C-alpha positions, 0 to 999 in steps of 0.5 A: 396257058395255051397248052392247057387250052389245047389239052382241053380240046379247045381249038382256035376256031372256037375262039373265033366263033366266040368272038363273032358271037360276042359281037352279035350279043353286044348288038342284041343287047344294045338294041333291047327295048328299055323300060323302067326308070333311068337306071333300068334303061341304061343297064342293057347299054352298059352290058352291051359295051362290056360284052363289046370289049370281049371280041379282041381278046377272044380273037387274039387268044384264037390267033395265039393258039393257032400260031402255037400249033405244032407243025408236022413238017420238020425243019432242016438246018443247013450243014453237013449230014451225019 
């Protein structure tokens, strides 16, 4: 899955910004003015809680993508040279 994300051009920073964006979106949804009956008043609050669950997942996906990133440095193993 990580290779597919990388080949699609998605970078770890995109996941980090999406994580921050979902935190901000959750806060905005939580403080939206509520009107209507009780069911209508609770809807933004439930949506804010749902969106508030996304940041850890997005952050960890960015972290996994960064940890899986190919490095340009070669690893030299100890032993005789051939």
